C-alpha positions as CSV (number, residue, x, y, z in Angstrom):
1,M,-74.1,-54.5,24.4
2,H,-71.1,-56.7,23.9
3,H,-70.7,-60.0,22.1
4,Y,-72.7,-62.7,24.0
5,N,-73.8,-59.9,26.4
6,I,-70.6,-60.4,28.5
7,Q,-70.3,-57.6,30.9
8,F,-67.6,-57.5,33.5
9,G,-68.1,-56.5,37.2
10,T,-65.9,-55.2,39.9
11,D,-63.5,-58.1,39.8
12,G,-63.6,-59.7,36.3
13,W,-66.5,-61.7,35.1
14,R,-69.0,-63.9,36.9
15,A,-72.2,-65.4,35.4
16,L,-74.3,-68.5,35.4
17,L,-72.7,-71.7,34.2
18,G,-73.9,-73.2,30.9
19,S,-76.2,-70.5,29.7
20,H,-73.7,-67.6,30.1
21,I,-70.3,-69.2,31.0
22,N,-69.3,-72.1,28.8
23,L,-66.3,-73.1,26.6
24,A,-67.4,-70.7,23.8
25,T,-67.7,-67.6,26.0
26,I,-64.6,-68.4,28.1
27,S,-62.8,-68.6,24.8
28,L,-64.0,-65.2,23.8
29,V,-62.9,-63.7,27.1
30,A,-59.5,-65.4,26.8
31,Q,-58.9,-64.1,23.3
32,A,-59.9,-60.6,24.3
33,F,-57.5,-60.8,27.3
34,M,-54.6,-61.9,25.2
35,D,-55.4,-59.2,22.6
36,T,-55.5,-56.5,25.3
37,L,-52.4,-57.3,27.4
38,P,-50.0,-55.5,25.1
39,Q,-52.2,-52.4,25.3
40,I,-52.5,-52.3,29.1
41,T,-49.3,-53.9,30.4
42,T,-45.6,-53.3,30.0
43,G,-42.4,-55.4,30.2
44,D,-40.8,-58.2,28.3
45,S,-42.3,-61.1,30.2
46,K,-44.6,-63.4,28.2
47,A,-45.7,-65.4,31.3
48,I,-49.3,-65.6,32.3
49,I,-50.1,-67.4,35.6
50,I,-53.4,-69.4,35.4
51,G,-55.2,-71.1,38.3
52,Y,-58.6,-72.5,39.0
53,D,-61.0,-73.4,41.9
54,G,-63.1,-76.5,42.4
55,R,-66.3,-75.4,40.6
56,Q,-67.8,-77.3,37.7
57,D,-65.6,-77.0,34.6
58,S,-63.0,-74.7,36.3
59,D,-60.2,-77.0,35.3
60,V,-61.5,-77.3,31.8
61,F,-61.8,-73.5,31.4
62,A,-58.3,-73.0,32.9
63,Q,-56.8,-75.4,30.3
64,Q,-58.7,-73.6,27.5
65,F,-57.4,-70.3,28.7
66,S,-53.9,-71.7,28.7
67,R,-54.2,-73.1,25.2
68,I,-55.4,-69.8,23.9
69,A,-52.6,-68.0,25.7
70,A,-50.0,-70.4,24.0
71,A,-51.6,-69.9,20.6
72,N,-51.3,-66.2,20.9
73,G,-47.6,-66.3,21.7
74,W,-47.8,-66.1,25.5
75,Q,-46.3,-68.5,28.0
76,P,-49.0,-69.9,30.3
77,L,-48.0,-71.3,33.7
78,L,-51.0,-73.5,34.7
79,S,-51.5,-74.7,38.2
80,D,-51.3,-78.5,38.8
81,R,-54.1,-78.4,41.3
82,I,-57.0,-76.4,42.7
83,I,-55.5,-73.4,44.4
84,P,-56.6,-70.2,46.2
85,T,-56.8,-67.0,44.1
86,P,-54.1,-65.3,46.1
87,V,-51.6,-68.0,45.0
88,V,-52.1,-66.7,41.4
89,S,-51.6,-63.1,42.5
90,F,-48.5,-63.9,44.5
91,T,-47.0,-66.0,41.7
92,A,-47.7,-63.2,39.1
93,K,-45.6,-60.8,41.2
94,A,-43.0,-63.2,42.4
95,R,-42.2,-64.5,38.9
96,G,-42.4,-61.2,37.2
97,A,-45.2,-62.4,35.0
98,R,-47.2,-60.2,32.6
99,A,-50.5,-61.0,34.3
100,G,-52.5,-63.7,36.1
101,V,-55.9,-65.4,35.5
102,M,-58.0,-67.2,38.1
103,I,-61.0,-69.3,37.0
104,T,-63.5,-68.8,39.8
105,A,-66.8,-67.1,40.8
106,S,-65.4,-66.4,44.3
107,H,-68.2,-66.7,46.9
108,N,-71.1,-66.8,44.3
109,P,-73.4,-69.8,44.4
110,A,-72.2,-73.0,42.8
111,E,-74.3,-72.4,39.7
112,Y,-71.9,-69.6,38.8
113,N,-68.4,-69.5,37.5
114,G,-66.1,-66.7,36.3
115,V,-62.7,-65.2,35.7
116,K,-60.6,-62.9,37.8
117,F,-57.8,-60.9,36.2
118,K,-54.5,-60.2,38.2
119,S,-51.8,-57.7,37.4
120,A,-48.0,-58.1,37.4
121,A,-48.1,-56.4,40.8
122,G,-50.2,-59.2,42.3
123,A,-53.3,-57.0,42.4
124,P,-56.7,-57.1,40.8
125,F,-57.0,-55.4,37.5
126,S,-58.0,-51.8,37.7
127,S,-61.3,-50.7,36.4
128,E,-59.6,-49.3,33.3
129,M,-57.8,-52.5,32.6
130,T,-60.9,-54.6,33.0
131,G,-62.8,-52.2,30.7
132,A,-60.2,-52.5,28.0
133,V,-60.6,-56.3,28.0
134,E,-64.3,-55.9,27.8
135,Q,-64.0,-53.6,24.8
136,N,-62.0,-56.2,22.9
137,L,-64.5,-59.0,23.2
138,G,-65.2,-60.6,19.9
139,K,-62.9,-58.3,17.9
140,N,-60.6,-61.1,16.8
141,P,-61.1,-64.8,16.0
142,V,-60.2,-67.2,18.9
143,K,-56.9,-68.9,18.4
144,V,-56.4,-72.2,20.3
145,S,-53.3,-74.4,20.6
146,E,-54.0,-78.1,20.0
147,A,-51.4,-79.3,22.5
148,P,-52.3,-79.5,26.2
149,V,-50.5,-77.1,28.5
150,P,-48.4,-78.9,31.2
151,A,-49.1,-78.0,34.8
152,S,-46.8,-76.5,37.4
153,D,-46.6,-76.4,41.2
154,L,-47.6,-72.9,42.2
155,W,-48.5,-73.8,45.8
156,S,-45.1,-74.7,47.2
157,P,-43.3,-71.3,46.5
158,Y,-46.3,-69.4,47.8
159,R,-46.3,-71.5,51.0
160,T,-42.6,-70.9,51.6
161,A,-43.0,-67.2,51.1
162,I,-46.0,-66.7,53.5
163,E,-44.4,-68.9,56.2
164,S,-41.4,-66.6,56.2
165,K,-43.7,-63.7,57.1
166,I,-45.6,-65.5,59.9
167,N,-44.3,-66.2,63.4
168,L,-45.2,-69.9,63.4
169,K,-43.1,-70.5,66.5
170,I,-45.3,-68.2,68.7
171,I,-48.4,-69.9,67.3
172,R,-47.0,-73.3,68.2
173,D,-45.8,-72.3,71.6
174,S,-49.2,-70.7,72.5
175,H,-50.8,-74.2,72.3
176,L,-53.9,-72.7,70.6
177,K,-56.4,-75.1,69.0
178,V,-58.0,-74.0,65.8
179,A,-60.9,-75.3,63.8
180,I,-60.8,-74.5,60.0
181,D,-63.8,-74.5,57.6
182,S,-62.7,-74.5,54.0
183,M,-66.3,-74.6,52.9
184,A,-65.4,-77.3,50.4
185,G,-63.6,-74.5,48.4
186,A,-60.1,-73.8,47.1
187,G,-58.8,-73.4,50.7
188,A,-58.8,-77.2,50.9
189,E,-56.5,-78.4,53.6
190,F,-53.7,-75.8,52.9
191,L,-54.0,-74.0,56.3
192,E,-54.0,-77.3,58.1
193,E,-50.9,-78.5,56.2
194,I,-48.9,-75.4,57.2
195,L,-50.0,-75.5,60.9
196,T,-49.8,-79.3,61.6
197,D,-46.2,-79.3,60.1
198,V,-45.1,-77.1,63.0
199,G,-47.2,-78.9,65.7
200,V,-50.4,-76.8,65.9
201,A,-53.6,-78.6,66.8
202,V,-55.9,-78.2,63.8
203,T,-59.2,-79.7,62.7
204,T,-60.5,-79.0,59.2
205,I,-64.1,-79.2,58.2
206,D,-65.1,-79.6,54.5
207,G,-61.5,-79.6,53.4
208,I,-62.1,-81.5,50.2
209,P,-63.1,-79.1,47.3
210,A,-66.5,-79.9,45.9
211,K,-68.2,-78.6,42.8
212,D,-71.3,-77.6,44.9
213,F,-69.5,-76.6,48.1
214,G,-71.3,-79.4,49.9
215,G,-74.6,-77.6,49.3
216,R,-73.6,-74.3,51.0
217,Q,-72.9,-70.9,49.5
218,A,-69.2,-70.5,50.0
219,E,-69.3,-67.1,51.6
220,P,-67.9,-67.1,55.2
221,I,-70.7,-65.3,56.9
222,A,-73.0,-66.4,59.8
223,Q,-75.8,-68.1,57.8
224,N,-73.3,-70.2,55.8
225,L,-71.1,-71.4,58.7
226,Q,-73.4,-73.7,60.5
227,P,-71.1,-76.7,60.2
228,L,-68.2,-74.8,61.8
229,Q,-70.5,-73.3,64.5
230,T,-71.9,-76.7,65.4
231,F,-68.4,-78.3,65.5
232,L,-67.2,-75.6,67.9
233,T,-70.3,-75.9,70.0
234,Q,-69.9,-79.6,70.3
235,N,-66.2,-79.6,70.8
236,P,-65.1,-77.3,73.6
237,G,-61.5,-76.4,74.0
238,F,-60.8,-74.6,70.7
239,S,-59.5,-71.1,70.7
240,M,-61.2,-69.9,67.5
241,G,-62.6,-70.9,64.2
242,L,-61.5,-69.7,60.7
243,A,-63.3,-70.1,57.4
244,T,-62.2,-69.3,53.8
245,D,-64.6,-68.7,50.9
246,G,-64.9,-70.4,47.6
247,D,-61.6,-69.3,46.2
248,A,-59.9,-68.7,49.6
249,D,-59.2,-65.0,49.2
250,R,-61.6,-64.0,52.0
251,L,-61.7,-64.9,55.7
252,G,-64.6,-65.4,58.2
253,V,-64.0,-65.9,61.9
254,C,-65.9,-67.6,64.7
255,Y,-65.5,-67.4,68.4
256,E,-64.6,-70.5,70.4
257,D,-68.2,-71.0,71.4
258,G,-69.3,-71.2,67.8
259,S,-70.8,-67.7,67.4
260,W,-69.8,-65.8,64.3
261,Q,-67.5,-62.8,64.7
262,N,-69.0,-59.8,62.9
263,A,-66.6,-58.8,60.1
264,Q,-66.4,-55.3,61.5
265,D,-65.0,-56.7,64.8
266,T,-62.6,-58.9,62.7
267,I,-61.4,-55.7,61.0
268,M,-60.8,-53.9,64.3
269,S,-59.0,-56.8,65.9
270,L,-56.7,-57.4,62.9
271,G,-56.2,-53.7,62.4
272,H,-55.2,-53.2,66.0
273,Y,-52.8,-56.1,65.8
274,M,-51.0,-54.7,62.7
275,V,-50.7,-51.1,63.9
276,A,-50.5,-51.4,67.7
277,M,-48.8,-54.7,68.3
278,R,-46.9,-55.7,65.1
279,K,-46.3,-51.9,64.5
280,V,-46.3,-52.2,60.7
281,Q,-45.5,-48.9,59.0
282,G,-48.1,-47.2,56.8
283,D,-51.6,-46.0,56.6
284,L,-55.0,-47.8,56.7
285,V,-57.4,-48.2,53.9
286,K,-61.1,-49.2,54.1
287,T,-64.0,-49.5,51.8
288,A,-67.3,-47.6,52.2
289,S,-68.9,-50.5,54.0
290,V,-66.4,-50.6,56.8
291,T,-67.1,-49.3,60.3
292,N,-66.1,-45.7,61.1
293,H,-64.4,-47.0,64.2
294,I,-61.4,-47.8,62.2
295,Q,-60.6,-44.1,62.4
296,H,-59.6,-44.7,66.0
297,L,-56.9,-47.1,64.8
298,G,-55.5,-44.4,62.6
299,A,-55.8,-41.6,65.1
300,S,-54.2,-43.5,68.0
301,N,-51.1,-44.2,65.8
302,S,-50.9,-41.0,63.7
303,R,-51.9,-42.8,60.5
304,R,-54.2,-41.6,57.7
305,V,-57.3,-43.6,56.9
306,H,-58.0,-43.8,53.1
307,N,-61.6,-44.3,52.1
308,V,-62.5,-46.1,48.9
309,Q,-65.6,-47.5,47.2
310,V,-66.6,-51.2,47.7
311,G,-64.3,-53.6,45.8
312,F,-60.9,-54.8,46.8
313,K,-59.3,-53.5,43.7
314,Y,-59.8,-50.0,45.1
315,I,-57.9,-51.1,48.2
316,A,-55.2,-52.6,46.0
317,D,-54.9,-49.3,44.1
318,E,-54.2,-47.5,47.4
319,M,-51.7,-50.2,48.5
320,Q,-49.8,-49.7,45.2
321,T,-49.6,-45.9,45.5
322,H,-49.2,-45.4,49.3
323,E,-47.5,-47.2,52.2
324,I,-50.4,-49.2,53.7
325,A,-50.2,-51.3,56.8
326,F,-53.6,-52.8,56.6
327,G,-56.6,-52.7,54.2
328,A,-60.1,-54.1,54.8
329,E,-63.4,-54.6,53.1
330,E,-66.5,-55.7,55.1
331,S,-67.0,-58.8,53.1
332,G,-63.9,-60.5,54.6
333,G,-61.2,-59.3,52.3
334,Y,-58.0,-58.2,54.1
335,G,-54.8,-56.9,52.6
336,F,-51.5,-56.5,54.4
337,G,-48.6,-54.3,53.5
338,I,-46.1,-57.0,54.4
339,H,-47.6,-59.3,51.8
340,I,-49.1,-58.5,48.4
341,P,-51.7,-55.9,47.3
342,E,-54.4,-58.5,47.3
343,R,-56.9,-60.1,49.8
344,D,-55.7,-63.5,51.0
345,G,-57.8,-65.7,53.2
346,I,-54.9,-68.1,53.9
347,F,-52.5,-65.4,55.0
348,S,-55.3,-63.6,56.9
349,G,-56.0,-66.7,58.8
350,L,-52.4,-67.1,59.8
351,I,-52.2,-63.5,60.9
352,A,-55.4,-64.0,63.0
353,L,-53.7,-66.9,64.8
354,E,-50.5,-65.0,65.3
355,M,-52.6,-62.1,66.7
356,L,-54.2,-64.3,69.3
357,A,-51.0,-66.1,70.1
358,T,-49.1,-62.9,70.6
359,S,-51.9,-61.4,72.8
360,G,-51.4,-64.0,75.5
361,F,-55.2,-64.7,75.6
362,A,-56.4,-68.3,75.2
363,T,-59.5,-67.5,73.3
364,L,-60.7,-65.0,70.7
365,S,-63.5,-63.8,72.9
366,E,-61.0,-62.7,75.6
367,Y,-59.0,-60.8,73.0
368,M,-62.1,-59.2,71.5
369,S,-63.2,-58.0,74.9
370,R,-59.9,-56.0,75.2
371,I,-60.5,-54.5,71.7
372,R,-64.0,-53.4,72.6
373,E,-62.7,-51.8,75.8
374,T,-60.2,-49.9,73.8
375,Y,-62.3,-48.8,70.8
376,G,-65.9,-49.1,71.8
377,E,-68.7,-51.3,70.5
378,I,-69.8,-51.4,66.9
379,F,-73.5,-51.2,66.0
380,Y,-73.7,-52.5,62.4
381,Q,-75.9,-54.7,60.2
382,R,-76.1,-55.7,56.5
383,V,-78.8,-57.4,54.5
384,D,-78.6,-58.9,51.0
385,L,-82.0,-58.9,49.2
386,P,-82.9,-60.7,46.0
387,I,-84.7,-58.6,43.4
388,S,-87.0,-59.4,40.5
389,E,-84.6,-58.3,37.8
390,P,-80.9,-57.3,37.5
391,D,-80.0,-53.7,38.1
392,T,-80.4,-51.5,35.1
393,G,-77.8,-49.0,36.3
394,V,-80.5,-46.4,36.9
395,W,-82.0,-46.9,40.3
396,L,-79.2,-45.6,42.4
397,G,-78.5,-42.8,40.0
398,E,-82.1,-41.6,40.5
399,L,-81.6,-41.6,44.3
400,A,-78.3,-39.8,44.0
401,N,-79.9,-37.1,41.9
402,Q,-82.5,-36.4,44.6
403,S,-79.8,-35.1,47.0
404,L,-81.9,-36.2,50.0
405,K,-81.6,-33.9,53.0
406,G,-82.9,-36.5,55.4
407,I,-83.8,-40.2,55.6
408,G,-86.6,-41.0,58.0
409,S,-85.8,-39.0,61.1
410,Y,-82.1,-38.9,60.3
411,L,-80.5,-35.7,58.9
412,T,-78.2,-36.3,55.9
413,T,-74.9,-34.4,56.2
414,H,-73.6,-35.5,52.8
415,Q,-73.6,-38.3,50.3
416,E,-70.9,-40.2,48.3
417,I,-71.7,-41.6,44.8
418,Y,-69.8,-44.7,43.5
419,K,-69.6,-45.7,39.8
420,N,-68.4,-48.7,37.9
421,H,-66.1,-48.6,34.9
422,R,-69.1,-48.1,32.6
423,G,-70.1,-45.0,34.5
424,W,-73.2,-46.5,36.2
425,V,-73.9,-45.6,39.8
426,N,-73.5,-48.9,41.7
427,G,-73.2,-47.5,45.2
428,L,-74.7,-44.6,47.2
429,K,-73.6,-43.8,50.8
430,F,-75.5,-41.4,53.0
431,Y,-73.6,-39.9,56.0
432,L,-76.1,-39.1,58.8
433,A,-75.8,-36.7,61.7
434,G,-74.2,-38.4,64.6
435,E,-70.9,-40.0,65.5
436,N,-70.9,-43.2,63.4
437,R,-74.3,-43.1,61.5
438,W,-74.3,-44.0,57.8
439,L,-76.4,-45.9,55.2
440,L,-74.9,-47.6,52.1
441,L,-77.0,-48.9,49.2
442,R,-75.4,-51.1,46.6
443,S,-76.5,-53.1,43.6
444,S,-74.7,-56.3,42.6
445,E,-73.3,-56.5,39.1
446,T,-73.0,-60.3,39.2
447,E,-76.3,-61.4,40.9
448,P,-79.9,-60.1,40.9
449,L,-79.8,-58.6,44.4
450,V,-79.1,-55.4,46.2
451,R,-77.1,-54.9,49.4
452,I,-77.9,-52.5,52.2
453,Y,-75.4,-51.7,55.0
454,A,-75.9,-49.5,58.1
455,E,-73.9,-48.3,61.1
456,G,-75.5,-46.4,64.0
457,D,-74.8,-44.9,67.3
458,G,-77.0,-47.4,69.2
459,S,-78.0,-51.0,69.0
460,Q,-81.4,-50.4,67.5
461,E,-80.4,-48.0,64.8
462,P,-78.9,-50.3,62.2
463,A,-82.1,-52.3,61.8
464,E,-84.1,-49.1,61.5
465,L,-81.7,-47.8,58.9
466,L,-81.9,-51.0,56.9
467,E,-85.7,-50.6,56.7
468,L,-85.3,-47.1,55.5
469,G,-82.9,-48.4,52.9
470,I,-85.4,-50.9,51.6
471,E,-88.0,-48.0,51.3
472,L,-85.5,-46.0,49.3
473,F,-85.0,-48.8,46.8
474,Q,-88.7,-49.3,46.5
475,S,-89.2,-45.6,45.9
476,V,-87.3,-45.9,42.6
477,G,-89.1,-49.0,41.4
478,V,-87.1,-51.9,42.8
479,T,-89.2,-55.0,43.4
480,F,-88.0,-57.5,46.1
481,L,-88.6,-61.2,45.8
482,E,-88.5,-61.3,49.6
483,K,-88.0,-58.7,52.2
484,K,-86.0,-60.6,54.7
C-alpha cells in the first residue's frame, strides 16, 4: 500500500475530491512525477505542459503542479484557461516537451478529480511509466516554488494545427447544421469557435464549463445527453449532434432526431470514412469492448486489425509502433493516424462533420443507413453496475482460473485475460461460438462499479449475455447495490 493509499489506474489517478484528492496528495503525486521523469524519459527538454479542466480546484492543483515542477528544475508551461486534455497531449509533442500533465477526472462524476500523464509523443503514459511514478510516491520531500507560474496560450497553436488537417471548406459548403453539447466540460465553445469562423451553423448547449457539469455526469452516453436530445427533438433541421465529455477527449454522437448513436455505430461510420473514403494508410486498432464488425473494415481494405485491452493507452501504444489509420474504444475515444496518438473529442467531432459533408447526405441517419447496408447491423449492449465495495483484484482472477467451457447455453471457444500494471486481472473476455458473440467483464479501478459488455448474433442475445455476466460476478461474491 502506497503513501496515502494513492493507487493509479489505467490513465493516471482519479479519486474523490477532499478525502483523497487534495493539495497534499496532489503535491505528493507531483513530486513523484518530477522525481520519476529522468528515469522513464529521455532528451534534453525540461518543459512540462500542464493543463486543467473546470472541476473544483483543478486550476489550484494545476498551479501547484507547476510550482513543484519549477522547484525541481523543470520548466512548466501552464495553460491560461480551461482546455481539453488533447491540447496538452498535442502541445507536448509539438513543442518537444519532456511530458504533459492534465488535471482532470475525465468523465467521472463531479465529486472526483485526478491527474492524467502524457508522454513527449503526445500519448498517455504506458503502464510501466505510470507504475514507476506510483513507486516513487512519498520517497522524497515535496519541493514547492513560492513564485506563481505564469500562464500561456496553449489553445491557439492546437487550433491552427487541427484546422490544417480538416476540410473546413467542404463542411461549410455542405450547409450542415450541427448541435454541440459540451456537457459543461472542457470542450466549452471551442468547436463552435472553429466552425462559426468559417460560416457553419452551430448551436452549443452547456458550453460554459461548470464545476458540477450542470448536474450531469459528463460522459457522452445516452442517459446523460437528455439536453442535447431534447434540443434536437424540439428544433428540426439539424444534421447531427455532437457531445464531448468532461475533459473533451471523448465524443458522443446523436442523430438529427435526438436519438443517441450507439458508440459501435459511431466507430463503424468513422472507420469507414477513414479507410474507404479518406483512404488514410495504415491498420486499425480496437479495444476488447469494440464490435467484431470492425474486422470487415480491415478485410475490405487489406488492413490488419490490432486487438488490445480496454484503455486508450493500449491503442496509443499500437499507434506508436505501427502505421495506424484509425483506433477506437467503445467509450467514445477515437485516435487518428493523421493527428496524434491520443483520443481527441474536438478533432473527432470535426472528422465526423467532414465525414457527413463528404458523403453528400444531409443527415447522419441517412449516412448510417448506408453503413449498415454495407457492413450489417450490430447487436450490442453494455451495463455499468455499482457494487458494495471496490474491486479487490481477486474476483475476475477467480473466474479466469475456472476456464469456463460454457456460459449459459453458449459454448466458450476461448478467453482473454487482461491485467493492470500491478498484475491484477481487471478484464476477462469470453469468446462464444457464433459469428460475433462475446462477453466482456471489467472492474473499474477508479469507481466502485463493474462493467459488462456483450455482442451477439441477434437482437435478443446481448441482454441475455449481460444477465449471464451478472450471474458470473455474483458467483465469485460480488454484491450489487442495484441490478439495473
